[in-house]
C-alpha positions as CSV (number, residue, x, y, z in Angstrom):
1,M,-53.6,25.3,-13.5
2,P,-51.9,22.7,-12.1
3,E,-47.7,22.9,-12.2
4,T,-46.4,19.9,-14.4
5,I,-43.1,18.2,-13.2
6,Q,-41.0,15.7,-14.2
7,V,-40.7,12.6,-11.7
8,V,-37.9,10.1,-11.7
9,Q,-38.1,6.6,-10.3
10,S,-35.6,3.7,-10.0
11,I,-36.0,0.2,-10.3
12,Q,-34.3,-1.9,-7.5
13,I,-33.2,-5.4,-8.7
14,G,-34.0,-8.4,-6.4
15,T,-33.5,-12.1,-6.0
16,E,-36.2,-12.3,-8.6
17,M,-34.8,-9.8,-11.0
18,W,-32.0,-10.2,-13.5
19,V,-30.0,-8.5,-16.3
20,D,-30.2,-10.9,-19.7
21,P,-27.1,-10.6,-22.3
22,S,-28.9,-7.9,-24.6
23,G,-29.0,-5.8,-21.1
24,I,-32.4,-5.9,-20.7
25,I,-33.8,-6.4,-17.1
26,Q,-36.2,-9.0,-16.7
27,G,-38.7,-10.3,-13.8
28,I,-39.1,-6.6,-12.5
29,E,-42.3,-6.4,-10.2
30,N,-44.1,-3.6,-11.7
31,T,-46.1,-2.8,-8.4
32,N,-44.1,0.5,-7.3
33,L,-43.8,2.2,-10.5
34,L,-46.1,5.0,-12.1
35,R,-48.7,4.4,-14.2
36,E,-49.9,6.1,-16.9
37,G,-53.5,8.1,-15.8
38,G,-52.8,7.3,-12.2
39,V,-53.4,9.5,-9.3
40,Y,-51.2,9.7,-6.5
41,M,-50.1,11.4,-3.4
42,L,-46.1,11.2,-3.5
43,P,-42.8,11.9,-0.9
44,L,-41.0,13.7,-3.5
45,V,-37.6,15.9,-3.3
46,Y,-35.9,17.8,-5.7
47,V,-32.7,16.6,-7.2
48,S,-30.5,19.6,-9.0
49,W,-28.3,17.7,-10.6
50,L,-31.2,15.0,-11.8
51,G,-33.2,18.1,-12.6
52,A,-36.6,16.5,-12.0
53,W,-38.3,15.3,-8.4
54,V,-37.7,11.7,-6.9
55,S,-40.2,9.7,-5.5
56,L,-38.8,9.1,-1.6
57,G,-39.3,5.6,-0.6
58,N,-40.2,4.4,-4.3
59,D,-39.7,0.5,-3.6
60,E,-41.5,1.2,-0.1
61,V,-44.8,3.0,-0.7
62,K,-46.9,4.5,-3.9
63,F,-50.1,6.1,-2.5
64,E,-52.4,5.7,-5.2
65,I,-56.3,6.7,-5.2
66,D,-58.6,5.1,-6.9
67,D,-62.0,6.4,-8.2
68,S,-63.7,6.6,-5.5
69,G,-61.1,8.4,-3.6
70,L,-59.9,5.7,-1.8
71,V,-56.2,5.3,-0.7
72,W,-54.2,2.2,-1.8
73,S,-50.4,2.5,-0.6
74,H,-48.9,-0.7,-2.7
75,S,-46.5,-1.5,0.2
76,A,-46.0,-4.3,2.2
77,K,-45.4,-2.2,5.6
78,D,-48.1,-1.7,8.0
79,G,-47.2,1.9,8.6
80,F,-48.0,2.9,5.3
81,R,-50.8,-0.2,4.7
82,Q,-52.5,1.6,7.6
83,F,-54.0,4.1,5.0
84,D,-55.6,1.5,2.6
85,G,-58.9,1.7,1.9
86,N,-59.3,5.2,3.9
87,A,-60.2,8.3,2.1
88,A,-57.2,10.6,0.5
89,Q,-58.6,13.2,3.4
90,T,-57.2,10.8,5.7
91,L,-53.9,10.2,4.4
92,A,-53.9,14.3,4.3
93,E,-54.3,14.8,7.7
94,A,-51.9,12.2,8.9
95,V,-48.9,13.9,6.9
96,R,-50.2,17.6,8.2
97,T,-50.4,16.2,11.9
98,L,-46.7,15.2,10.6
99,T,-45.1,18.2,8.9
100,H,-47.1,20.9,11.1
101,D,-45.1,19.8,14.7
102,E,-42.7,22.3,15.3
103,D,-39.8,20.4,15.3
104,F,-40.1,18.7,11.9
105,A,-37.9,20.9,9.9
106,A,-35.1,19.9,12.5
107,F,-36.1,16.4,11.5
108,N,-36.3,16.6,7.8
109,H,-33.0,17.5,6.4
110,G,-29.8,14.7,6.1
111,F,-28.1,15.9,9.7
112,G,-32.3,15.5,11.2
113,R,-33.0,12.3,10.2
114,Y,-29.3,10.4,10.5
115,V,-29.0,11.6,13.9
116,A,-32.5,10.5,14.7
117,R,-31.4,7.2,14.6
118,G,-27.9,7.5,16.0
119,V,-25.2,9.4,18.4
120,L,-24.5,13.0,18.3
121,A,-21.1,13.2,20.3
122,E,-18.7,15.6,21.2
123,V,-15.5,13.3,21.4
124,T,-11.8,13.5,22.3
125,V,-9.5,10.9,20.1
126,M,-7.2,9.3,22.8
127,S,-5.8,6.1,20.2
128,I,-6.4,4.9,16.9
129,A,-4.6,2.0,15.8
130,T,-5.0,1.1,12.0
131,T,-5.7,-2.7,10.9
132,R,-6.1,-4.6,7.5
133,P,-4.0,-2.5,5.4
134,T,-3.7,-2.8,1.4
135,N,-2.5,-1.0,-1.0
136,R,-5.7,1.0,-1.0
137,S,-7.5,0.9,1.7
138,A,-7.7,0.6,5.4
139,T,-9.2,0.2,8.8
140,Y,-9.0,2.7,11.7
141,Q,-9.9,1.6,14.9
142,Y,-10.3,4.8,17.3
143,T,-11.0,5.0,21.0
144,L,-13.4,8.0,21.4
145,D,-13.8,9.2,25.2
146,I,-17.0,11.0,25.1
147,V,-17.8,14.2,26.4
148,N,-21.0,14.7,25.8
149,A,-23.4,12.9,23.8
150,V,-27.5,13.2,22.7
151,T,-29.0,10.0,21.7
152,L,-32.4,8.2,21.9
153,L,-30.0,4.8,22.1
154,S,-28.9,3.5,25.4
155,Q,-25.5,4.4,25.1
156,P,-23.3,6.2,24.9
157,K,-23.5,8.9,28.0
158,P,-20.4,11.2,28.9
159,G,-17.9,9.5,30.5
160,D,-18.3,6.8,28.3
161,T,-15.1,5.4,26.4
162,I,-16.2,3.8,23.6
163,S,-14.3,2.1,20.0
164,A,-15.3,3.5,16.6
165,T,-14.5,1.7,13.4
166,V,-13.5,3.8,10.0
167,H,-13.5,1.8,6.9
168,A,-11.0,4.4,4.4
169,E,-8.6,5.3,2.2
170,T,-4.8,5.2,3.6
171,R,-4.8,8.1,5.8
172,I,-5.5,8.6,8.7
173,Y,-8.9,11.2,9.2
174,Y,-8.1,12.2,12.6
175,E,-5.9,12.7,15.0
176,T,-5.1,11.5,18.6
177,G,-6.0,14.0,21.0
178,G,-8.2,15.9,18.9
179,H,-11.3,17.6,19.5
180,Y,-14.5,16.5,17.4
181,L,-18.3,16.5,17.2
182,M,-19.1,13.3,15.2
183,L,-22.0,12.0,14.0
184,L,-22.4,8.4,14.7
185,Q,-24.0,5.3,14.1
186,F,-24.6,2.1,16.1
187,S,-24.5,-1.2,14.4
188,D,-23.8,-4.7,15.2
189,G,-22.4,-3.9,18.6
190,T,-19.7,-1.5,16.6
191,F,-20.0,2.2,16.1
192,Y,-19.3,3.9,12.8
193,P,-18.3,7.9,12.2
194,G,-20.6,9.7,9.6
195,A,-20.2,13.6,9.5
196,V,-17.4,14.7,12.0
197,A,-16.6,18.5,12.8
198,I,-13.5,19.9,14.1
199,I,-14.6,22.1,17.1
200,N,-13.0,25.3,17.6
201,P,-11.2,26.8,20.9
202,D,-14.5,29.3,20.5
203,G,-16.8,26.5,20.7
204,S,-18.1,26.8,17.1
205,I,-17.7,23.9,14.8
206,V,-16.2,23.4,11.0
207,S,-17.0,20.0,9.0
208,T,-13.9,18.1,7.9
209,T,-14.2,17.5,4.2
210,L,-13.2,14.3,4.2
211,E,-16.2,11.9,5.2
212,R,-19.0,11.0,2.4
213,Y,-21.2,12.1,4.9
214,S,-19.9,15.9,5.1
215,C,-22.6,17.5,3.6
216,M,-24.3,16.8,6.2
217,I,-23.3,19.0,8.7
218,R,-20.8,21.2,6.3
219,E,-23.7,23.7,6.4
220,F,-23.5,24.4,10.1
221,N,-20.2,26.0,9.7
222,G,-20.0,28.2,12.6
223,Y,-22.9,26.7,14.4
224,T,-21.8,26.6,18.3
225,I,-21.6,22.9,19.6
226,Q,-24.6,23.7,22.0
227,Q,-26.5,24.9,18.9
228,M,-25.9,21.5,17.1
229,F,-26.9,19.7,20.4
230,E,-30.1,21.5,20.6
231,L,-30.7,20.9,16.5
232,A,-30.3,17.1,17.6
233,M,-32.8,16.7,20.4
234,R,-35.3,18.2,18.5
235,A,-35.0,15.9,15.7
236,Q,-34.8,13.0,17.9
237,A,-38.0,14.5,19.8
238,W,-40.1,14.3,16.6
239,Y,-38.7,10.7,15.8
240,E,-39.7,10.0,18.8
241,R,-42.8,10.8,19.1
242,H,-43.7,10.1,15.5
243,V,-41.8,6.8,14.5
244,G,-40.6,5.6,18.0
245,I,-37.1,4.0,18.3
């Protein structure tokens, strides 16, 4: 017998959607909502605090199978629309190819998905400057020496010195002279640290608990820098083969 599960969807309010005075959402496009009696192939993840499954890419794709066994993505993205009008087996085989790749496990994790499009770097903090302080928050500007880095981006490279920005509550997260492993994201010409781990003298890491993304790296406490770089390179290799940069 098929297993019955509960799936939760969320609705994004866009420019043509609004909440009326009674609190009712109006103008919703329902194309991303599952319909009663519909048959779907969905990317699902279990969220323990909800006690339910959540459809990933909820507002981007919803593979529906019609009465003829053909797939319709209900998506504006070409990567998903390429399966429109094809047999469900075609989509299943494409998914199987992605998930049976030996590096998929490295990518299919918060850390892997982040580092695939970002940077994992071993850094030394050379200086820290505080700008725009307020009573509750501040912007910190870090000068980082790159000891080693793995990325699909063109920068940074070992030996580079970069600037990174952190918007945070009024305390400095890292120390001048500190040796860290950082997940960095590059956007609009600026590097932003995500999860950060302290590098111990023996080369093992322990995540700090101050970053909102610390959960992406906390489970790797005790790993060595080399093990983390190997994991990052596997995630990036999967991303480069199947998605591109």
